[in-house]
Each structure stands twice: as structure tokens, then as C-alpha cells.
C-alpha positions in Angstrom: -113.2 -248.5 -91.1 -111.9 -250.4 -88.0 -108.5 -248.6 -88.7 -110.1 -245.1 -89.2 -111.5 -245.4 -86.2 -108.6 -246.8 -84.3 -106.4 -243.2 -85.2 -109.3 -241.3 -84.5 -109.4 -242.5 -81.0 -105.7 -242.8 -80.7 -105.7 -238.9 -82.0 -108.4 -237.7 -79.5 -105.9 -239.5 -76.5 -102.6 -237.8 -78.2 -104.8 -234.3 -78.3 -106.4 -234.4 -75.0 -103.0 -235.3 -73.1 -101.5 -232.5 -75.2 -103.9 -230.0 -74.1 -104.0 -231.2 -69.9 -107.2 -229.3 -69.2 -107.3 -231.0 -65.9 -103.8 -230.9 -64.8 -103.6 -234.6 -65.3 -100.7 -234.9 -67.4 -97.5 -233.6 -67.6 -97.8 -231.8 -70.5 -97.3 -227.9 -70.6 -98.2 -227.0 -74.1 -100.7 -224.4 -73.0 -99.7 -222.2 -70.1 -101.8 -223.7 -66.8 -103.1 -219.8 -66.3 -105.4 -220.6 -68.9 -107.4 -223.5 -67.2 -110.6 -223.7 -65.8 -112.2 -225.7 -62.9 -115.6 -226.4 -63.5 -115.8 -230.0 -61.8 -113.5 -229.9 -58.7 -114.7 -233.2 -57.7 -113.1 -234.8 -61.3 -110.2 -232.2 -61.5 -109.0 -232.2 -57.5 -108.0 -236.2 -57.5 -105.2 -235.9 -60.5 -104.4 -232.1 -60.1 -103.3 -232.6 -56.6 -100.7 -235.6 -57.9 -99.0 -233.5 -60.5 -99.3 -229.8 -59.5 -97.2 -230.8 -55.9 -98.3 -227.1 -54.4 -96.5 -225.7 -51.4 -99.7 -224.6 -49.5 -103.1 -226.8 -50.1 -106.7 -225.6 -49.2 -109.4 -227.8 -47.7 -112.6 -227.9 -47.2 -116.3 -227.8 -48.7 -117.6 -225.3 -51.3 -117.3 -222.7 -49.3 -113.4 -222.8 -49.4 -113.5 -223.5 -53.0 -115.5 -220.7 -53.5 -114.9 -218.3 -50.8 -111.0 -218.4 -51.5 -111.4 -219.0 -55.5 -108.3 -219.9 -57.4 -110.2 -220.5 -61.0 -106.9 -223.1 -62.3 -107.3 -224.9 -59.5 -103.6 -224.5 -58.2 -101.4 -221.0 -58.7 -98.3 -219.6 -57.1 -97.7 -223.0 -55.6 -100.8 -222.6 -53.7 -103.7 -225.5 -54.5 -107.6 -225.1 -53.7 -108.4 -229.1 -52.8 -111.4 -228.2 -51.7 -114.8 -230.1 -52.6 -118.7 -229.4 -52.6 -119.9 -231.6 -50.2 -116.7 -232.4 -48.8 -117.5 -235.3 -45.7 -114.2 -235.8 -43.5 -113.3 -239.1 -44.9 -112.9 -237.4 -48.5 -111.1 -234.5 -46.5 -109.2 -237.3 -45.1 -108.1 -238.9 -48.5 -107.3 -235.4 -49.7 -104.5 -235.3 -47.3 -103.7 -238.4 -47.6 -102.7 -238.0 -51.4 -101.6 -234.4 -50.1 -99.1 -235.6 -47.7 -97.1 -237.6 -50.3 -95.8 -234.6 -51.9 -92.4 -233.6 -50.5 -92.6 -230.0 -51.6 -95.9 -229.3 -49.2 -95.7 -227.3 -46.4 -98.6 -226.1 -45.4 -102.7 -227.1 -45.4 -104.7 -224.2 -44.4 -108.5 -226.2 -43.6 -111.8 -224.7 -43.2 -113.2 -226.8 -40.3 -117.0 -227.1 -41.3 -119.8 -227.7 -38.4 -122.4 -229.8 -40.6 -119.4 -232.2 -41.4 -119.2 -233.5 -37.7 -123.3 -234.7 -38.1 -123.6 -238.3 -38.1 -125.8 -237.8 -41.1 -123.1 -236.4 -43.2 -121.3 -239.1 -45.3 -120.0 -239.3 -49.1 -121.7 -241.5 -51.6 -119.6 -240.7 -54.6 -117.9 -243.9 -55.5 -116.2 -242.1 -58.8 -114.8 -239.5 -56.1 -112.8 -242.5 -54.2 -112.2 -244.5 -57.4 -110.2 -241.0 -58.3 -108.6 -239.9 -55.5 -107.7 -244.0 -55.2 -106.0 -243.5 -58.9 -107.8 -246.4 -60.2 -106.0 -246.5 -63.8 -109.4 -247.2 -65.7 -111.1 -244.1 -64.1 -107.9 -242.0 -64.7 -108.3 -243.2 -68.7 -112.0 -242.5 -68.9 -111.9 -238.7 -66.9 -108.7 -237.8 -68.7 -108.0 -239.5 -72.3 -111.0 -240.9 -73.1 -113.7 -238.4 -72.7 -115.0 -236.1 -75.1 -116.0 -233.7 -72.0 -111.9 -233.5 -71.5 -111.4 -232.8 -75.1 -113.9 -229.8 -74.9 -112.8 -228.3 -72.0 -109.1 -228.5 -73.4 -110.3 -226.8 -76.5 -111.8 -224.0 -74.5 -108.5 -223.7 -72.8 -106.7 -223.7 -75.9 -109.1 -220.9 -76.8 -108.4 -218.7 -73.9 -105.2 -219.2 -74.8 -105.3 -217.6 -78.0 -107.0 -214.3 -77.0 -103.8 -214.1 -74.4 -103.0 -212.9 -71.1 -104.4 -209.4 -71.1 -108.3 -211.0 -71.8 -108.0 -212.8 -68.7 -109.6 -210.6 -65.3 -107.4 -209.4 -62.9 -108.1 -211.9 -60.3 -106.8 -214.7 -62.7 -103.9 -213.5 -62.8 -103.0 -212.0 -59.4 -100.8 -213.7 -57.3 -102.4 -216.0 -54.7 -103.6 -215.1 -52.3 -104.6 -211.7 -53.9 -102.6 -208.7 -52.8 -104.9 -206.3 -50.4 -105.4 -203.8 -53.3 -106.6 -206.0 -55.5 -109.0 -207.3 -52.7 -110.1 -204.2 -51.3 -111.0 -203.5 -55.5 -113.1 -206.5 -55.6 -115.2 -205.4 -52.4 -116.6 -202.7 -54.4 -117.1 -204.9 -57.4 -119.0 -207.8 -55.9 -121.4 -205.2 -54.4 -123.1 -205.4 -57.7 -124.3 -209.5 -57.4 -124.9 -212.1 -54.5 -127.0 -211.8 -51.1 -127.3 -208.1 -50.9 -129.5 -208.1 -54.0 -131.5 -211.1 -53.0 -135.4 -210.6 -52.5 -136.6 -211.6 -49.0 -138.8 -214.4 -50.7 -135.3 -215.8 -52.6 -133.6 -215.2 -48.9 -136.0 -218.2 -47.6 -136.2 -220.0 -50.8 -132.0 -220.2 -50.6 -132.4 -221.1 -46.5 -135.1 -223.8 -47.1 -132.7 -225.2 -49.2 -129.5 -226.0 -47.3 -131.9 -225.9 -43.6 -131.2 -230.0 -44.0 -127.4 -228.9 -42.7 -129.0 -228.9 -39.1 -132.4 -230.7 -39.2 -132.1 -233.2 -37.3 -128.1 -232.7 -36.5 -126.2 -234.9 -33.8 -122.9 -234.5 -33.1 -120.6 -237.2 -34.3 -118.0 -238.6 -32.2 -117.0 -241.2 -35.0 -116.7 -238.2 -37.3 -114.3 -236.4 -34.8 -111.9 -239.4 -34.1 -111.3 -238.9 -38.3 -111.1 -235.2 -38.1 -108.3 -236.3 -35.4 -106.7 -238.9 -36.8 -106.0 -236.4 -39.7 -105.1 -233.9 -38.0 -102.6 -236.1 -36.3 -100.9 -237.5 -39.4 -100.4 -234.0 -41.3 -98.6 -233.6 -37.5 -96.3 -236.6 -38.0 -95.3 -235.5 -41.4 -94.7 -231.8 -39.8 -96.4 -230.2 -42.2 -98.2 -226.5 -40.9 -101.3 -226.8 -40.2 -103.5 -224.0 -40.0 -107.5 -224.4 -39.0 -110.5 -222.0 -39.3 -114.3 -222.3 -38.7 -115.1 -220.2 -42.2 -117.7 -217.0 -41.6 -121.8 -217.6 -41.7 -124.1 -214.7 -42.6 -126.4 -214.3 -39.8 -129.3 -216.0 -41.9 -127.4 -219.2 -41.3 -126.6 -218.3 -37.6 -130.0 -218.1 -36.8 -130.7 -221.3 -38.9 -128.4 -223.0 -36.0 -130.2 -221.1 -33.2 -133.9 -221.4 -34.2 -133.4 -225.5 -35.0 -132.0 -225.6 -31.5 -128.5 -226.7 -32.2 -126.4 -223.8 -30.5 -125.0 -226.1 -28.1 -124.0 -228.4 -30.6 -122.3 -225.3 -32.6 -120.5 -224.9 -29.3 -119.5 -228.5 -28.5 -118.2 -228.7 -32.2 -115.6 -225.9 -31.4 -115.1 -227.3 -28.4 -114.2 -230.3 -29.5 -111.7 -228.7 -32.5 -110.1 -226.6 -29.6 -109.3 -229.2 -28.0 -107.1 -231.1 -30.9 -105.8 -227.8 -32.4 -106.3 -224.0 -32.5 -107.9 -222.1 -35.0 -109.2 -219.2 -36.1 -113.3 -218.4 -35.8 -114.9 -216.3 -38.0 -118.4 -217.9 -37.5 -119.8 -215.5 -35.0 -122.8 -212.9 -34.6 -119.7 -210.5 -35.7 -119.1 -207.7 -37.8 -119.5 -210.1 -41.2 -122.4 -212.1 -40.0 -124.8 -209.1 -40.9 -123.1 -207.7 -44.0 -125.0 -209.6 -46.6 -122.4 -207.9 -49.2 -119.9 -210.5 -48.4 -122.1 -213.4 -49.6 -122.5 -214.7 -52.9 -125.8 -216.6 -50.9 -126.5 -217.7 -47.1 -124.0 -220.0 -47.0 -121.2 -219.1 -49.6 -118.9 -216.2 -48.4 -117.5 -214.4 -51.3 -113.7 -214.4 -53.2 -112.9 -211.0 -51.7 -113.1 -211.6 -48.4 -112.2 -215.3 -48.5 -108.7 -214.1 -49.8 -108.4 -211.7 -46.9 -109.0 -214.5 -44.9 -106.1 -216.4 -46.4 -103.8 -213.4 -45.5 -104.9 -213.3 -42.0 -104.4 -217.4 -41.6 -100.6 -217.1 -43.3 -99.7 -214.2 -41.6 -99.2 -212.1 -44.2 -99.5 -208.2 -44.4 -103.2 -207.3 -44.7 -103.5 -203.8 -43.8 -107.5 -202.4 -44.0 -107.8 -200.1 -47.0 -111.3 -199.8 -46.3 -114.3 -200.8 -44.0 -115.1 -203.9 -45.5 -111.5 -205.3 -44.9 -111.3 -203.1 -41.5 -114.3 -205.7 -40.9 -113.1 -209.0 -41.8 -109.8 -208.3 -40.0 -111.7 -207.7 -36.7 -113.6 -210.8 -36.7 -111.2 -213.5 -36.7 -111.3 -214.8 -33.3 -108.0 -217.0 -32.2 -109.0 -219.9 -30.0 -107.6 -222.5 -28.3 -108.1 -225.3 -25.7 -107.2 -222.7 -23.0 -109.3 -219.7 -24.4 -112.5 -221.6 -25.8 -114.5 -220.7 -23.2 -114.2 -216.9 -23.2 -114.4 -217.0 -26.7 -117.7 -219.0 -26.6 -119.1 -216.5 -23.9 -118.0 -213.7 -25.9 -119.9 -215.2 -29.0 -122.7 -216.1 -27.0 -123.2 -212.6 -26.0 -123.7 -211.6 -29.1 -126.2 -213.8 -30.3 -128.2 -212.4 -27.3 -127.7 -209.2 -28.4 -128.7 -210.1 -32.2 -131.3 -212.1 -31.1 -132.7 -209.2 -29.1 -134.6 -207.4 -32.4 -137.2 -208.7 -34.9 -134.7 -208.2 -37.7 -134.9 -209.9 -41.0 -132.7 -212.6 -40.6 -134.6 -214.2 -37.5 -137.8 -213.8 -39.5 -136.4 -215.3 -42.7 -134.7 -218.0 -40.5 -138.3 -218.6 -38.7 -140.1 -219.1 -42.1 -137.5 -221.6 -43.3 -137.8 -223.8 -39.9 -141.6 -223.4 -39.9 -141.5 -225.0 -43.7 -139.1 -227.9 -42.9 -141.1 -229.0 -39.9 -143.7 -230.0 -42.8 -141.2 -230.8 -45.8 -139.6 -234.4 -45.8 -136.7 -235.1 -44.2 -133.4 -234.8 -46.3 -131.1 -237.7 -46.4 -127.4 -235.9 -46.2 -125.2 -237.7 -48.2 -122.7 -235.1 -48.6 -123.9 -233.2 -51.5 -124.4 -229.3 -51.4 
């Protein structure tokens, strides 16, 4: 009985190694295009070490979902963003990425909420994975029934063939403009634009903790500065951007009284490195069809933003694409005051009327005043 158990365990380990659903082994038995990353906090630390991409995307769930790469990495581009990312976690991801001799650039979606004194990580499992602790790696990737199940799912997708994969799983990364414009049309079938007013308010109640009691953290800023310095010391191109926000989220920031903190955050980032600013009352903010929920933008505008950040051809093919292209504001230390002054005028103009955005945010703010304070621990 003990021998049989040993044989079964060994067979399971060998099979999981061969199927390699997390990109954690050198096995290429199944084409990685059939991989689907479900738990990025588990997969990213292992995949990052073996994929050796030329371009790494960093950030929170905004980047993870908004510049979606279903396999985690494709065409030498890896999405290493994680849900609820804290700056210390991103710093650890950068340390691993910098060991890759093929790395050329890092594209980082920098989040305002991550610079709060209250935003911190409590994920010892992720910390063990990013440190590549052998026991954790073994448990996650070879002794895991979940890994074995995900491996079989990957195998079944491979049997169905490339023809059964969606265009977004097969297209080059970043997606070509033709596919992006096609997705703008297809994505109108779901997302924030189909949410009822009550559903929007519920979403705002769920995310107001990002700004409730917000206090800008100088310590978090120093982690950001030190991480940028390490990237530059390795002669890696760094492209920073502040991801787009829906007008609902912008109204949360304004109505919770943290717009001055928002501007302080942008000034602090600009003093360290130039960035593209998409988070303003621009053309994207009131276009609900660009967003999955109040804090997450869809993959079509996300991949167009990636093309903009990489200086690739992004000739707009429809109104949606033109709006995204026009929403990119280049910011550096010399221009930040002018940009913020322009954004403040846009904010004041939007706040004049009694819009559905201001009404929904006001309801969420009133609710938050009577609800218990949420202890933010780095989970979105």
C-alpha cells in the first residue's frame, strides 16, 4: 500500500511537471498559448523566473485585467501585475524581473491608492513564492491537486486546438488596432454601461475603502523612488502611467476630500520620473462602455494604451479609439503644474451639473460615514 501510494505521488508529480500549467517548469509538452492564469499571485512569481520576457507589465488588478494576457505572458510580454498590489510587493517583483538578462523595459501602472499609509500587504504565501522558497514551490506546483487539475484543463484546450481559442488569446501582444477596434464593438455587451444605478452604488460602496481615511505616505513614496532607481541602474527602459479612472471613481476621490492628495501623488511621481496620465475628467472618464466595473477598465482600451505607451502605431479607427488616444497626457516635473491646472478645470466643469456620477458617489460617501472602517491590507 505504501509502495502504491509512492508510485501514485510520483506519477502525479511527473504529470504536473510535464503539463506545466503555471509555467513553473521547463516543460514545453503543451504549447503555452493554451495556458490560462486564474490565480496570478500564485503563478506570477514562478512564471516570471522562467518566461524571461523582454517587457514586463506591473501594477494592480487594473493592469492585470485591463491589459489582459490570458496566458500570463505571450510574445515576450509578461503581465506581472497582481490584484491588490502594494508597493513593497511590486518592488519584490521588480527584483526578480531584473535578474532576467533579456529584459528591456518595464511598463508600470502606478496607482494612487498604493501610496496610502494604510495600504500594505499581508500575503505571506506570495512573499514565500516571490522569494522562491523550495517548500512553497514544491507544494504549489508539483504536489498540488489544483495544479494537476489546471494542467488537465490546459491539456483539454490543446486537444481542441488553436482554432477554438478566442482571437484575443491568439493575437500578438499588444493587440493590433484592428482587433482592438473590433473588441470595442464586442465589449459593449457587458460591463459598467449595463449596470443599474443600484449596482453602481453597490460597487462604489465596495471600493470606497481605497480612499476612506486616505493619508499620503512618504514611506511608500520612498519605496517607489528606490524601485525606480534600481530599474534605471540596470539600464532598463521604464514607462510609467496612471491608469484611467471612471468618473464614478474620480467623484469618490473628489467627494471624500482627497483631490489635493491626488495632485500631491502626481507631483511626487513626476518629480521622480515622467509618466502618462489617463486619470482625469477626460474623454474616457464618462464613457461607461470603457469599464468593466467602476475601478477596472476593459482590455480594448487597455491594449490601445499599451500601444500608446510603447510608441506603436495607434491610428484611431473609431470614436472610442480617438477618445483613448486624446486622453493620454504626458507629464513631467516641468509640465505637472500646467497639467494639474487643466485637470482641475475639467473637474470643476464636470462637477457643475447634478450628474449620475456625483449622485452615485454621494450615496456611497454617505454610506461610508456610518459603516465601519475597512482595514486595507492590499487586497482588491
